[in-house]
C-alpha positions in Angstrom: 161.9 96.6 207.8 165.4 95.2 207.2 168.3 97.2 208.5 170.3 96.8 205.2 167.5 98.3 203.2 167.2 101.2 205.6 170.9 101.8 205.3 170.7 101.7 201.5 167.9 104.3 201.5 169.8 106.4 204.0 173.0 106.2 201.9 171.0 107.4 198.9 169.6 110.3 200.9 173.1 111.2 202.1 174.4 111.1 198.5 171.7 113.7 197.6 169.4 111.5 195.4 166.1 113.1 194.6 162.5 111.7 194.8 162.5 110.3 191.3 165.8 108.4 191.9 164.7 107.1 195.3 161.2 105.8 194.2 162.0 104.7 190.7 165.3 102.8 191.4 165.3 99.3 189.8 164.7 96.5 192.2 162.9 98.6 194.8 159.2 98.6 195.5 158.0 102.2 195.9 155.9 101.2 198.9 159.0 99.8 200.6 160.8 103.1 199.9 157.8 105.0 201.4 157.8 102.7 204.5 161.6 103.0 204.8 161.5 106.8 204.8 158.8 106.8 207.4 160.7 104.3 209.5 163.8 106.3 209.3 161.9 109.4 210.5 160.5 107.4 213.4 164.0 106.1 214.3 165.4 109.6 214.6 169.1 110.3 214.9 170.0 106.9 216.2 173.2 104.8 215.6 172.3 104.1 211.9 172.1 107.8 211.2 175.4 108.5 213.0 177.1 105.7 211.1 175.9 107.0 207.7 176.5 110.6 208.7 180.1 109.8 209.6 180.7 108.0 206.3 179.5 111.1 204.3 180.8 113.6 206.8 177.5 115.3 207.5 175.5 115.9 210.6 172.9 113.2 211.5 170.3 116.0 211.9 170.9 117.0 208.3 169.9 113.5 207.1 166.8 113.5 209.2 165.8 116.9 208.0 166.5 115.8 204.4 164.2 112.8 204.8 161.5 114.9 206.3 161.9 117.3 203.3 161.5 114.4 200.8 158.3 113.3 202.5 157.0 116.8 202.4 157.9 117.0 198.7 155.9 113.9 198.1 152.9 115.3 199.8 153.2 118.6 197.9 153.7 116.9 194.6 150.7 114.7 195.2 148.5 117.7 196.2 149.7 120.1 193.5 149.5 117.7 190.5 148.1 120.0 187.7 146.2 117.1 186.1 144.4 116.3 189.3 143.7 120.0 190.0 142.0 120.3 186.6 140.4 116.9 186.8 141.8 115.6 183.5 143.9 112.6 182.6 147.5 112.6 181.7 146.7 112.1 178.1 144.2 114.9 177.9 144.3 117.0 174.7 144.8 120.8 174.8 141.2 121.4 174.0 140.1 119.1 176.9 142.4 120.9 179.3 141.1 124.3 178.1 137.4 123.2 178.4 138.0 121.9 181.9 139.8 125.1 182.9 136.9 127.2 181.7 134.4 125.1 183.6 136.4 125.3 186.8 137.0 129.0 186.5 133.2 129.6 186.0 132.6 127.5 189.1 135.3 129.0 191.3 135.6 132.6 190.1 135.7 134.9 193.2 133.1 137.3 191.7 130.6 134.4 191.7 131.5 133.6 195.3 131.4 137.1 196.8 135.2 137.5 197.0 135.6 134.3 199.1 139.4 133.9 199.9 139.0 130.1 199.4 137.7 130.8 195.9 140.6 133.2 195.2 143.1 130.5 196.2 141.3 127.9 194.1 141.4 130.2 191.1 145.1 130.8 191.6 145.8 127.1 191.7 143.6 126.3 188.7 145.3 129.1 186.7 148.8 127.8 187.6 147.8 124.3 186.6 146.4 125.6 183.3 149.4 127.7 182.6 151.7 124.7 183.0 149.6 122.4 180.9 148.8 124.8 178.1 152.5 125.4 177.3 153.6 122.5 175.2 157.3 122.6 176.3 156.5 123.1 180.0 154.0 120.2 179.9 156.4 117.9 178.1 159.1 118.6 180.8 156.6 118.1 183.6 155.4 114.9 182.1 158.9 113.6 181.6 159.9 114.4 185.1 156.9 113.8 187.3 154.1 111.7 185.6 155.9 108.4 186.1 156.6 109.3 189.7 152.9 110.3 190.3 151.8 107.0 189.0 154.1 105.3 191.5 153.0 107.5 194.3 149.4 106.7 193.6 150.3 103.0 194.0 152.2 103.8 197.2 149.2 105.8 198.6 146.9 102.9 197.9 149.3 100.5 199.6 149.8 102.8 202.5 146.1 102.5 203.3 146.5 98.8 203.7 149.9 98.8 205.5 150.8 100.0 208.9 151.9 103.6 208.4 152.0 106.0 211.3 148.7 107.9 211.3 150.4 111.3 211.1 151.8 110.3 207.7 149.0 108.2 206.2 147.9 109.5 202.8 144.4 110.1 201.8 143.2 108.2 198.8 143.7 109.8 195.4 140.6 111.2 193.7 
């Protein structure tokens, strides 16, 4: 990974850019951004971190912590995608979403599973996903903000399987 690209990513992190800005920036391959973030974590608070931290008057550990937080956000976003949780596509109609929600609730309802804590957690997540997607305004805002990023992250996840990514941060394939 070229040092100039790592510096560019680190500069963006220091300026407070969010996930969408980092991964969707023109001229950047999302898989390169993913690799750069992982490489920066592996580098730790080395000379590059100190240089960028001095430029923006922040502590190098802040930059490292921020990168780790961004990687964690990516994982959480990928896991908590309401469309994936309900098993519907991004273009699903409200009736499709409702039908799928009912099917999943019948399957995972804690009363049918003897009060199983795993079933309770699954029901909570299913309900949260349904609440988000059934509200037209909330769904529109989610779609505007995250659906393009999720498509990019899916591409990155598939690329990460083929690339060398440290095993502790390798993504499982999307369902």
